[in-house]
C-alpha positions as CSV (number, residue, x, y, z in Angstrom):
1,M,9.0,-10.1,-25.9
2,A,10.9,-13.0,-25.5
3,I,9.4,-16.3,-23.3
4,T,11.9,-16.3,-21.2
5,E,11.6,-12.7,-20.4
6,L,7.8,-13.4,-19.4
7,F,8.6,-16.2,-17.4
8,F,11.0,-14.5,-15.4
9,L,9.3,-11.7,-14.8
10,G,6.0,-13.0,-13.7
11,A,8.7,-15.1,-11.2
12,G,9.9,-12.2,-9.6
13,V,6.1,-10.6,-9.3
14,G,4.8,-14.1,-8.0
15,V,7.1,-13.5,-5.2
16,L,6.6,-10.3,-4.1
17,S,2.9,-11.3,-4.6
18,G,3.2,-14.1,-1.9
19,F,5.3,-12.0,0.7
20,F,3.0,-8.9,0.4
21,G,-0.6,-10.6,-0.4
22,V,-0.7,-8.4,-3.4
23,G,-1.9,-9.7,-6.5
24,G,0.3,-8.4,-8.9
25,G,-0.9,-5.8,-10.9
26,T,0.8,-2.7,-8.8
27,L,4.2,-3.6,-10.0
28,L,3.4,-5.8,-13.5
29,V,1.3,-3.3,-15.0
30,P,4.6,-0.4,-14.6
31,L,7.0,-3.0,-15.7
32,L,4.7,-3.9,-18.9
33,L,4.4,0.0,-19.9
34,M,8.3,0.1,-19.4
35,L,8.5,-2.8,-21.5
36,G,6.2,-1.4,-24.9
37,Y,3.1,-3.1,-24.1
38,D,0.3,-0.2,-24.6
39,T,-2.3,0.0,-21.2
40,K,-4.5,-1.8,-21.9
41,T,-3.2,-4.5,-22.8
42,A,-0.6,-4.5,-19.6
43,I,-3.8,-3.9,-17.7
44,G,-5.0,-8.0,-19.4
45,I,-2.0,-9.6,-19.0
46,S,-1.9,-8.2,-15.5
47,V,-5.3,-9.8,-14.5
48,V,-4.8,-12.9,-16.1
49,Q,-1.5,-13.0,-13.5
50,M,-3.3,-11.9,-10.9
51,V,-6.2,-14.8,-11.5
52,F,-3.0,-17.2,-11.5
53,S,-1.3,-16.0,-7.9
54,S,-4.3,-14.9,-5.8
55,F,-5.7,-18.6,-6.3
56,Y,-2.7,-20.4,-6.1
57,G,-1.7,-18.4,-3.4
58,S,-4.8,-18.6,-1.2
59,Y,-4.6,-23.0,-1.5
60,L,-1.1,-22.5,0.0
61,N,-2.3,-19.7,2.3
62,H,-5.2,-22.0,3.7
63,K,-2.9,-25.2,3.8
64,K,-0.7,-23.2,6.1
65,G,-3.8,-22.2,8.3
66,T,-3.7,-18.3,7.9
67,L,-6.1,-18.0,5.8
68,Q,-9.3,-16.8,7.7
69,T,-12.5,-16.1,5.4
70,K,-14.9,-15.3,7.8
71,I,-14.3,-11.5,7.6
72,V,-13.4,-11.4,4.2
73,L,-15.6,-13.5,2.4
74,T,-18.2,-11.1,2.5
75,I,-15.9,-8.2,1.7
76,A,-14.7,-10.2,-1.0
77,I,-17.9,-10.6,-2.8
78,G,-18.8,-6.7,-3.0
79,G,-14.7,-6.9,-4.5
80,F,-16.7,-9.0,-6.9
81,V,-19.3,-7.2,-7.7
82,G,-17.5,-3.3,-7.8
83,A,-15.0,-4.7,-10.1
84,F,-17.2,-6.4,-12.5
85,F,-19.2,-3.2,-13.2
86,S,-15.5,-1.4,-13.1
87,G,-15.2,-1.8,-16.6
88,Y,-18.2,0.0,-17.7
89,V,-17.3,3.0,-16.0
90,A,-13.2,3.8,-17.1
91,A,-14.1,4.9,-20.5
92,F,-15.7,8.1,-18.6
93,V,-12.8,8.7,-16.2
94,P,-9.6,10.6,-17.0
95,S,-7.0,8.1,-15.9
96,R,-4.5,11.0,-14.4
97,V,-7.7,11.9,-11.8
98,L,-7.6,8.0,-10.8
99,E,-4.1,8.0,-10.4
100,V,-4.3,11.1,-8.0
101,L,-7.2,9.3,-6.4
102,F,-5.0,6.1,-6.3
103,F,-1.9,7.8,-4.9
104,L,-4.3,9.7,-1.9
105,F,-5.7,6.3,-1.1
106,V,-2.6,4.9,-1.0
107,L,-1.1,8.2,1.1
108,F,-3.8,7.2,3.9
109,A,-3.5,3.6,3.7
110,L,0.0,3.9,4.6
111,S,-0.9,6.0,7.6
112,R,-2.9,3.6,8.8
113,L,0.1,0.7,8.9
114,F,2.9,3.2,9.9
115,F,1.3,5.2,13.0
116,K,-0.8,1.7,14.4
117,T,0.8,1.0,18.1
118,K,-1.6,-0.5,19.7
119,L,-2.0,-4.3,19.1
120,H,-5.3,-6.7,18.9
121,T,-6.3,-9.8,19.6
122,H,-9.5,-10.1,18.1
123,P,-11.0,-8.6,15.2
124,R,-12.9,-5.9,15.3
125,H,-16.8,-6.6,14.7
126,V,-18.5,-4.9,11.7
127,A,-22.0,-5.5,10.5
128,S,-22.3,-7.6,7.1
129,W,-23.3,-4.7,4.5
130,V,-20.6,-2.8,5.9
131,L,-17.7,-5.0,4.9
132,F,-19.9,-6.1,1.5
133,L,-19.6,-2.2,0.7
134,I,-16.0,-1.7,1.5
135,G,-15.4,-4.6,-0.9
136,T,-17.4,-3.5,-3.7
137,L,-15.8,0.0,-3.2
138,I,-12.1,-1.4,-3.2
139,G,-12.8,-3.6,-6.2
140,F,-14.4,-1.2,-8.9
141,F,-11.6,1.5,-8.1
142,S,-9.3,-1.2,-8.0
143,M,-9.9,-2.8,-11.2
144,L,-10.3,1.0,-12.7
145,I,-6.7,1.0,-12.4
146,G,-5.6,-2.6,-12.9
147,V,-4.9,-3.7,-9.8
148,G,-6.4,-6.1,-7.5
149,G,-7.1,-4.0,-4.6
150,S,-4.9,-6.2,-1.4
151,I,-2.9,-2.9,-1.4
152,M,-5.7,-1.0,0.1
153,L,-7.8,-3.8,1.7
154,V,-4.7,-5.1,4.0
155,P,-4.3,-1.1,6.1
156,I,-7.9,-1.5,6.4
157,L,-8.0,-5.0,7.6
158,V,-4.7,-3.9,10.0
159,G,-5.7,-0.8,10.6
160,F,-9.5,-0.6,11.6
161,L,-10.8,-4.1,11.9
162,H,-7.5,-5.3,13.8
163,V,-6.6,-8.0,11.8
164,E,-3.4,-9.8,12.4
165,L,-0.8,-8.7,10.0
166,K,0.4,-12.2,8.4
167,E,-3.9,-13.0,7.9
168,A,-4.4,-9.6,6.9
169,T,-2.1,-10.4,3.8
170,S,-3.9,-13.5,3.3
171,A,-7.2,-12.0,3.1
172,G,-5.8,-9.5,0.5
173,L,-4.5,-12.3,-1.5
174,F,-8.3,-14.1,-1.6
175,F,-9.8,-10.9,-2.2
176,V,-7.9,-10.2,-5.3
177,M,-9.2,-14.0,-6.5
178,F,-12.9,-12.3,-6.6
179,S,-11.7,-9.1,-7.9
180,S,-9.3,-10.4,-10.8
181,L,-11.7,-13.2,-11.6
182,S,-14.3,-10.4,-12.3
183,G,-11.8,-8.3,-14.0
184,L,-10.8,-11.1,-16.6
185,I,-14.4,-11.6,-17.8
186,S,-15.1,-7.9,-17.9
187,H,-11.8,-7.3,-19.9
188,A,-12.3,-10.5,-22.1
189,L,-15.6,-9.2,-23.1
190,S,-13.7,-6.1,-24.2
191,G,-10.7,-8.0,-26.4
192,H,-8.2,-6.4,-24.0
193,I,-6.3,-9.8,-23.0
194,D,-2.9,-11.1,-24.7
195,Y,-4.0,-14.6,-23.8
196,F,0.1,-16.1,-24.8
197,S,1.8,-13.8,-22.4
198,G,-0.6,-13.4,-19.9
199,I,-0.5,-17.0,-19.8
200,I,3.3,-17.3,-19.2
201,V,3.3,-14.8,-16.7
202,G,0.4,-16.3,-15.1
203,V,2.2,-19.8,-14.7
204,A,5.9,-18.2,-13.8
205,S,3.9,-16.2,-11.2
206,L,3.2,-19.3,-9.6
207,F,6.3,-20.8,-8.5
208,G,7.5,-17.2,-7.5
209,V,4.0,-17.2,-5.0
210,Y,5.6,-20.3,-3.5
211,L,8.4,-19.5,-2.9
212,G,7.5,-15.6,-1.6
213,I,4.6,-17.6,0.9
214,H,7.1,-19.8,2.1
215,L,9.3,-16.0,2.7
216,K,6.5,-14.6,4.3
217,H,5.9,-17.7,7.6
218,K,9.6,-17.6,8.1
219,A,9.8,-13.5,8.9
220,P,9.3,-12.5,11.9
221,A,6.4,-10.0,12.0
222,E,8.0,-7.1,12.4
223,L,10.2,-7.7,9.6
224,S,6.7,-8.6,7.1
225,R,5.4,-5.0,9.0
226,R,8.4,-3.0,7.5
227,L,9.5,-4.6,4.3
228,L,5.5,-4.1,3.5
229,L,5.7,-0.3,4.4
230,F,9.1,-0.4,2.2
231,F,6.9,-1.6,-0.2
232,Y,4.1,0.8,-0.2
233,L,6.9,3.6,0.0
234,C,8.1,2.4,-3.4
235,V,4.4,2.6,-4.8
236,I,4.2,5.9,-4.0
237,I,7.5,7.0,-5.4
238,Y,6.3,5.6,-8.5
239,L,2.9,6.7,-8.3
240,A,4.0,10.3,-7.7
241,Y,6.8,10.3,-10.7
242,R,3.7,9.3,-13.0
243,I,1.4,12.0,-11.9
244,L,4.6,15.0,-11.7
245,F,6.4,13.6,-15.0
246,M,4.7,11.1,-17.3
247,K,2.0,12.4,-19.4
């Protein structure tokens, strides 16, 4: 694939990563598959991109004051642990089973965002071991299918822990820092990373992340919520198509 195409692909994914607080793998992996990359290489490139976008995006969110690490730090550490062990289990779990489980989880996560009507001014207090367990499970499960995990974490933060949406998307990207770094180590040891393509896409995503975070802070909260719902719906439609029609 040409360098120019990889650059624009990375920039586009970066915009969505910064705005929605996702690592980018949810979009990048299927796009790379459609462009002819094999699954393991696509996941490896996605992991590299997630490291770039999540570190830079978290730095920008911290500067803008929306990154609150008090709750998510424990979750993120759990995500690092879970993501590290996911590579050893992936070989024993059929891909179709993972896709169906992921589809069901996203449906549940979307329902928590869609039907949440009560606004909360303070986050819910939860025991540290519960937060660590949540992070471990998300990190483990997300890296099995090559995504950062924020697509699962953000609805939990908003729906169950009562975190404000913009802070939740910032926390989601912070979580991806840990899960993607752990995933990078795991995939590097397995020799599944195309470093040349991954670095080009990753560097390009930095420009997109900057624009995406800028747009997120300019957008009204209700618009951000509606766009996030639309984003999740697109993910669900793609997963349903992949499960039903792709072998």
